[in-house]
N, C-alpha and C positions, 0 to 999 in steps of 0.2 A: 619190630614195626617202626617205621619212620614217623616221628611226631615233630610238631613245631618246637616243643620244649627240648627235645634231644638235639635238634639242629641248632637251637639257640644257645645250647650249653657248650658248643665247641669254641675253642679259642680262636680258630680260624674265622668264625663268624664275627666274634668280637673285634678281631684285628681289622676285618674288612668293613666294619660298620661306620668308620670315620670318627671314632671316639678319640679325644685328645688326652683323657685321663683314664686310668685303668680302674676297674671296680675294686673296692677295698679288700675283697677276698684274695686278690692277687698281690697286694702290697705286703712285702715281707717285713718282719720286725727289724728295727735298726741294727741289732747285733749281727744280722745276716747280710747286711748291705755293705760290709767292709770290703774295700778294694774293688768295688764295682765302678768302673769308669768306662771310657770308650774302648770297647773290646778290640776294635781294629787297630787303634794306636798301641794298645797293650801287646797285641800279637806281634807287632813290628819290633818291640823293644828287645835289645840284646843284653840288657843289664840283668844281673842276678842269675840264679840257677835256671837251667833249661832242662825240660824233659829229655832224657837221653834217646838217641836214635841208634838202634841196633841193626847192623847189617848181617843178615843170615846167610849171605852168599857162601861163606866158608864153613857153615855149621857142620857139614859132613865131609870136609876136606880130607884127602888122604894124607896130607902133611899134618902130623900130630901137633906140631907147634902152632900152626895156623888154625887148626880146628879148636885146640884148647883155648887159644886167645879169644876166639869168637864166642865160645861157650862161657868163658869166664866173664866176658862183658855182659852177656845175658843174665847170668847169675847175679852179678853185681847190681845191675839195674833192678832186678827183682827184690834184692835185699835192701837196697838203698831207697829206691823210689816206689817200687810196686807198680810202675806204669812205664811204658816206653813206646816209641814209634818203631814198628818193624818194617824194614825195607828188604828187597830181594827175598821175600818170604815164600816164593814159589807159586803164588796165585796170580794169574795173568791180569794185566791192566784191563784187557778187553772184557774179561768176566766181571771184574769189579765195576766197570762202567755200565755193563748190562744190568747188574743188580741195582745200581744207583738210579739208572734211567727208569727201570720198572717201578721202583718205589716212588720216585718223583712223579711219574705219570699217574700212579694211583692217587696220590695226594692232590694232583691237579684236576681230578674228576670233580664234578659238582658234589657238594656235601650230601645232597639227596641220594646220590649213587653210593657214596661211601657208607652212608647210614645202613645200607642193606647188610653190611658186615659188622654192625655195631655189637659190642659185647654187652654183658649185663653183670656188672661187678656185684651188685646186691645179691643176685641169685647164685653167684659163684662162677658164672661163665666169663672167665677172664680173657680168653682168646678173642681177637678181633679188633675192630676199630673203636677207639675210646678216648676219653680225656680223664685226667686224674681227678678222682673224687677226694674231697677233704677227708683225711683219715687221722687227723690229730685234733687236740683239744681246742686249738685256736681257729680251726676251720680254714686254714690257708690253702690256696690253690697254686698250681704251677702253670706257667705260660707255655703249654704244649698240648698237642693232640698226638695220638700214636696209633700204631698197628702192631699187635703182639700175637705171635703164634709159634708153636713148636715146629722146628724145621729138620730135626734129626734126632734119633734114627727114623727111617722111613715108616716103620710100622707104628710109630707113636704119633705120626702127623694126622691132622684132620683136614684133608684137602677141601672139604666142603666149605670151610670158612676162609680159605685162601682167595685173594682177589683173582677173578677170571679176566679182568681187564686191568692192565694191558696183557696181551696174549703171551708175552715172554716172561711174565712174573713167576709162574710156577717153575718153568724150566730153569731160568737163570738162578732163582733163589735156591732151588734144590741142588743144582750143580755147585753153587758157592758153599752151601752147608756141608756138602761132602768133602770139598777141598779143605774147608776150615777144620773138619774133624781130623783130617790127616795132619794139619799143622798143629792142632792141639796135642796130638800124640808126640810129635817131634819136640814141642816145648816141654811137655811133662817129662819126657825122657831126660832132657838136659837138666831140668830142675831136680829130678830124682838124683842124678849123679852128683849134682851140686851139694846135696845133703849127705853124700856118702852112701846112698842107698843103691840097690839094684836098679837098672834103668827102667824097668817096667813097674816099679813099686807105686809111685804116685798115681799112675793111670789105674792100677788095680784098686787103690784105696778110694778113688772117686767113682768106681763102678765099671771101668773098662768099656769095651765097645758095646756091650749089651745095655748098660744102665746109664751111662753119661748122656744127658739130654741137652740138646742145643736149642735154646729159645731165642727167637729174634724179636727185637722191639725196634721198630722204625719210629724215631722221635721226630716230630714235625713242630718246629718252633716258628710260628708266624712273626711278622714284624710287630714290635711292641712300641706304643707311643711314649711310654715311660720306662725304658729298660733299666734305669738306675734304681727303680723301686721293686722290680720283679726278678724272679728266677725261672729259668726254663725247667730245671730240675734242682731241687734243694740238695744241700750237702749230705752225702751219704757214702758208705762203702758198699761195694758189690758183694752179695752173698755167695756168688758163684765160685768155681775153682779158677777159671780164666774167663775174661771177657774180651772179645775182639770187636773193634769199632771202625767202621767206615764213616766218612762224612763228605759233605758237598763243598769242602774247602772254604767254608765260612767259619771263622773262629767262634769259640764259646766255651770250650772245655777249660776248667780251672782245677788245679790240684793244690791241696794244702800241704805245703812242704817247707820245712825249716821255719815253722811258725807264721807263714804268710801264704796268701793265695798267688799261685803262679799260673799264668796263661799259657796253654799249650800252643805251639806253632802248628800251622797247617803244612804238613810235609807231603809233597806230591807222591802218589802211588803207594803210600804207606798204609799200614793197618795199626791203629792204636791198640795196645794190649794192656789190660789191667790184671794184676794178681787179685783174686777175690778172697773173701773171708775163709773159704774152705781150705785154700792152700796156706793161708796164714796160720790157721788152727793146726793143720797137719804138720807144718814145719815148726810149730811152737814159736811163731813170731819171727822166724829167720827170714821168711819172705813176707813182704808188707802188703797189706790191703789198704790203699791210700784213700783218704777222704777227698771227694771231688764233687763238683757241681757244674751245672750248665747255665751260662748267661745268654741273654737275648739282646737284640739290637733293633734300632728303628729302620735300618736301611735294607737288610736282606733277610729272606727266609733261610733258616738253618735247618738242615736235615742230617740226622745221623742214623746209622744202622748198627745197633749193638746186638751181638750174639753172646748170650750167657751160657757157659758150659757148666751144667749143674748136676750134682749127684742125685740119686733117687731120694725122695723126701723121707722115707721111713726105714729103708733097708740098711743104711750105712750109719754107723756111729762115728761122728766127727770128734776126734780128740788128738792131741799131740802124739805123733808116732814115738814109740819107745826109744828109738835111736836118737831122737831130738831132745830127749829129757835127761837131765843129770842132776846131781846134788847142787851144782853151781847154777844150773838152768832148770829149775823145777817147771812142771806143766803150768802154762799160763791160762789154759782154757779148760773148763769142765766138760765131761763127755755129754754130747747132745746129738740127736738126729738132726739132719739138715732142716727138717720141718720145725723142730724145737728151736733151732738157732734162729730161724726166720721169726717165729713167734716171740722169742726173747727180745729180738731187736725191735719189733713193732711195739711191744709192751714198754720197753725202755724209752723209745721215742715218744710214745703217747704220754708217759709220765713226765718226761722232760718238758714237753709242750704244755702240759697241764700246769706244772710248776711255773713256767714262764708266763702263762696267762694269769695265774694268781698273783705273781709278783707285779705284773703290769697293772692289775686291778688295784692292788694295794697302793702302788705309786700314784695312781690316778686319784684314789680316795685322799691320800695325804696331800696331794696338790690342791684338791678341792677344799680341804679343811684349812690349808694355809691361806688360800685366796679369800676365805670368808672371815679370817681373823683380822 
């Protein structure tokens, strides 16, 4: 049901209200605001490390040397960074533009229309249109609205919650999901071989064609009057096996690499790919799940389309594969189901946030005591 309170809770509403300062719930702690500057200037910078761009054109070349060079570059990026821009990935520019247009057209609808697709996180209905509810001890919020839904396999989708407007949304998104599933297989094959495994091993370990689920989250980051104080998405690693991301060529993605935050470039016609926790665990840390966050800005709306390739929550036990473990390299991760891994991360984050809040409260008390002396 569309209510005034639900409409008022959307970040888009806040952004369009003419405020010059953001509500305190959106102001991040000082330690989270390191390296937040002008995202457009940072994106132009050529100094320091840069997120690698991997050209997949020769990934299946008949020339063994050419093919192996391409595959080695992919493996190196997965081991060193855990994130990369993929170009010549086999998904047409035309299809990607249709997906982006459909998503943008949905978010361009009046909020009242979008609210018809609202989720209800409290009752466990997580698919649909929503905004991040505070789930940590400090009650912080992120500067974004989103649309979240399962897009593959087809029998696991709930088309009743997919946008009916624009008319191309379901067709374009379904086609894109199918293409991405094929790309995921190709990537998992190369990464399996990179670990000295049979080519289908990682795909099998994450559930294969039947169980690997693709979840799409369209992130909508409205203009923010104080971008230096807010985050679109707080720092995190993805729990998925792989994550594929499209964006509207507005910068905002930052990766924590070499002890500092690095701003990702906007590479035309590329798909950003993250290695998620699932592959980091299975590879015993040989492939990296990198910490990353999303920044916002005053000038332009940023939209990204993230597709998370996730194993079944309870059916698969995630643990380092035996071939990746040795006396010199013992298992770095305990056995957990995918669901248990998610719960473990949420618990750890809430405990860290609680400790941070307690420390801030103690410092505040100490400052008050000093001022009264």
